[in-house]
C-alpha positions as CSV (number, residue, x, y, z in Angstrom):
1,A,-30.1,85.4,21.8
2,P,-28.4,83.0,24.3
3,A,-31.6,80.9,24.6
4,P,-31.7,79.7,21.0
5,A,-28.0,78.8,21.1
6,T,-28.5,76.4,24.0
7,A,-31.6,74.9,22.4
8,A,-29.7,74.0,19.2
9,P,-27.1,71.8,20.9
10,A,-29.9,70.1,23.0
11,A,-31.7,69.3,19.7
12,A,-28.5,68.0,18.0
13,S,-27.6,65.8,21.0
14,P,-30.0,62.8,20.1
15,D,-28.5,62.9,16.5
16,L,-25.0,62.8,17.9
17,V,-25.9,59.9,20.2
18,E,-27.4,58.0,17.2
19,L,-24.4,58.8,15.1
20,A,-22.0,57.4,17.8
21,S,-24.2,54.3,18.2
22,L,-24.2,53.7,14.4
23,T,-20.4,54.2,14.2
24,S,-19.9,51.7,17.0
25,L,-22.3,49.2,15.3
26,N,-20.4,49.7,12.0
27,A,-17.1,49.0,13.7
28,S,-18.5,45.8,15.3
29,L,-20.0,44.6,12.0
30,S,-16.7,45.3,10.2
31,S,-14.8,43.2,12.9
32,S,-17.4,40.4,12.5
33,L,-17.1,40.5,8.7
34,A,-13.3,40.2,8.9
35,S,-13.6,37.3,11.3
36,L,-16.1,35.5,9.0
37,R,-13.8,36.1,6.0
38,A,-10.8,34.5,7.8
39,E,-13.0,31.6,8.8
40,S,-14.3,31.2,5.3
41,H,-10.7,31.1,3.9
42,A,-9.7,28.5,6.5
43,L,-12.8,26.4,5.6
44,A,-12.1,26.7,1.9
45,A,-8.5,25.5,2.4
46,A,-9.7,22.6,4.5
47,V,-12.2,21.7,1.7
48,A,-9.5,21.9,-0.9
49,A,-7.2,19.6,1.1
50,T,-9.9,17.1,1.6
51,E,-10.8,17.1,-2.1
52,A,-7.2,16.6,-3.0
53,R,-6.9,13.7,-0.6
54,L,-10.1,12.1,-1.9
55,A,-8.8,12.5,-5.5
56,R,-5.6,10.7,-4.5
57,R,-7.5,7.9,-2.8
58,A,-9.8,7.5,-5.8
59,A,-6.8,7.3,-8.2
60,M,-5.3,4.6,-5.9
61,V,-8.6,2.6,-5.8
62,L,-9.0,2.9,-9.6
63,A,-5.4,1.8,-10.2
64,R,-5.7,-1.1,-7.7
65,G,-8.9,-2.2,-9.4
66,S,-7.3,-2.3,-12.8
67,A,-4.0,-3.8,-11.6
68,G,-5.6,-6.7,-9.8
69,S,-8.4,-7.6,-12.2
70,K,-8.4,-10.6,-14.5
71,P,-9.0,-10.0,-18.2
72,G,-12.7,-10.3,-19.0
73,S,-13.7,-10.6,-15.4
74,G,-17.0,-8.8,-15.9
75,P,-18.7,-6.2,-17.9
76,G,-16.5,-3.1,-18.5
77,A,-13.6,-4.7,-16.6
78,A,-10.4,-2.8,-17.0
79,A,-7.5,-4.3,-18.8
80,P,-4.7,-5.7,-16.7
81,S,-1.7,-3.5,-15.9
82,S,1.7,-4.1,-17.5
83,A,2.8,-5.7,-14.2
84,F,0.3,-8.6,-14.8
85,H,1.7,-11.8,-16.2
86,P,-0.9,-14.6,-17.0
87,A,1.5,-17.3,-15.7
88,D,1.9,-15.5,-12.4
89,K,-1.4,-16.4,-10.6
90,S,-0.3,-14.8,-7.3
91,R,-0.1,-11.3,-8.9
92,T,-3.8,-11.2,-9.7
93,A,-4.9,-10.7,-6.0
94,Q,-2.0,-8.5,-4.9
95,Q,-1.2,-4.8,-5.2
96,S,1.0,-3.8,-8.2
97,R,4.7,-4.1,-7.5
98,Y,5.4,-0.5,-8.4
99,W,4.1,2.5,-6.4
100,L,1.8,4.9,-8.1
101,P,2.7,8.6,-7.9
102,A,-0.4,9.2,-5.9
103,E,0.6,6.4,-3.5
104,H,4.1,7.8,-3.1
105,D,2.7,11.3,-2.5
106,A,0.5,9.9,0.2
107,F,3.5,8.1,1.6
108,V,5.6,11.2,1.8
109,E,2.7,13.1,3.4
110,A,2.3,10.3,6.0
111,L,6.0,10.2,6.6
112,G,5.8,13.8,7.7
113,I,2.8,13.1,9.9
114,Y,3.8,9.8,11.5
115,G,7.5,9.7,11.2
116,P,9.7,7.0,9.7
117,K,9.2,4.5,12.5
118,N,5.4,4.1,12.3
119,C,5.0,2.0,9.2
120,R,1.6,0.8,10.3
121,G,0.3,4.4,10.5
122,I,1.9,5.2,7.1
123,S,0.2,2.1,5.7
124,K,-3.2,3.1,7.0
125,H,-2.7,6.6,5.6
126,V,-1.7,5.3,2.1
127,G,-4.6,2.9,2.3
128,S,-3.4,0.5,-0.4
129,R,-0.1,-0.9,1.0
130,S,0.8,-3.1,3.9
131,A,3.2,-2.2,6.6
132,A,5.8,-4.5,5.2
133,Q,5.5,-2.8,1.8
134,V,5.8,0.6,3.4
135,R,8.9,-0.5,5.3
136,T,10.5,-1.7,2.1
137,H,9.6,1.5,0.3
138,L,10.8,3.5,3.2
139,Q,14.2,1.9,3.1
140,K,14.5,2.3,-0.6
141,Y,13.3,5.9,-0.4
142,F,16.1,6.8,2.2
143,Q,18.7,4.9,0.2
144,R,17.8,6.9,-2.9
145,L,17.9,10.2,-1.0
146,E,21.3,9.3,0.3
147,R,22.6,8.1,-3.1
148,L,21.5,11.3,-4.8
149,G,22.8,13.4,-2.0
150,T,19.4,14.9,-1.4
151,P,18.9,16.2,2.1
152,L,16.2,14.6,4.2
153,P,12.7,16.3,4.0
154,Q,12.3,19.2,6.6
155,G,10.3,17.2,9.1
156,L,12.6,14.2,9.1
157,R,15.9,16.0,9.7
158,E,15.6,15.8,13.4
159,V,14.4,12.2,13.4
160,G,16.6,10.7,10.7
161,P,16.1,7.5,8.7
162,P,14.6,4.3,10.2
163,V,18.0,2.6,10.5
164,A,19.8,1.5,13.7
165,P,22.0,4.4,14.9
166,G,25.2,2.3,14.9
167,R,24.7,1.1,11.3
168,W,23.8,4.6,10.0
169,A,26.8,6.1,11.7
170,K,29.1,3.5,10.1
171,E,27.7,4.2,6.7
172,V,28.1,8.0,7.1
173,E,31.7,7.7,8.4
174,G,32.7,5.0,5.8
């Protein structure tokens, strides 16, 4: 009777080894699948951010094309914007005076990336405004935040507005 009992565990041993191997393989595959899912979510977020940025740039390009075109300047030409005045010839080749919402959103995004002192970097990020236009918009943006009593955006609290420290301190005290 003892001989058959020892033969049964010896016969089950390869099955147990295979079961342990399959369990280990299953755990490894589950770990790889979780890693791939996380990577997939990160890639999807990156694609969505890129698509949003491209949509903003496309809106700016379309608005720039319609704001700067002359009436009847080609087949299917867009009508001039309300900022266009026929007597003002210099406005036809320039960017519209008013910032589009998409431009302002790109400006705020770039402000968080480059900080308030890098107007050239912000200008390149926005893509449709010069550094001088960015500088003016930046000053007006900070003046409006101050006038409304709105706190500075999170990333700019440490840096502060792009004004000389002495002047800013006098305005805050006065």
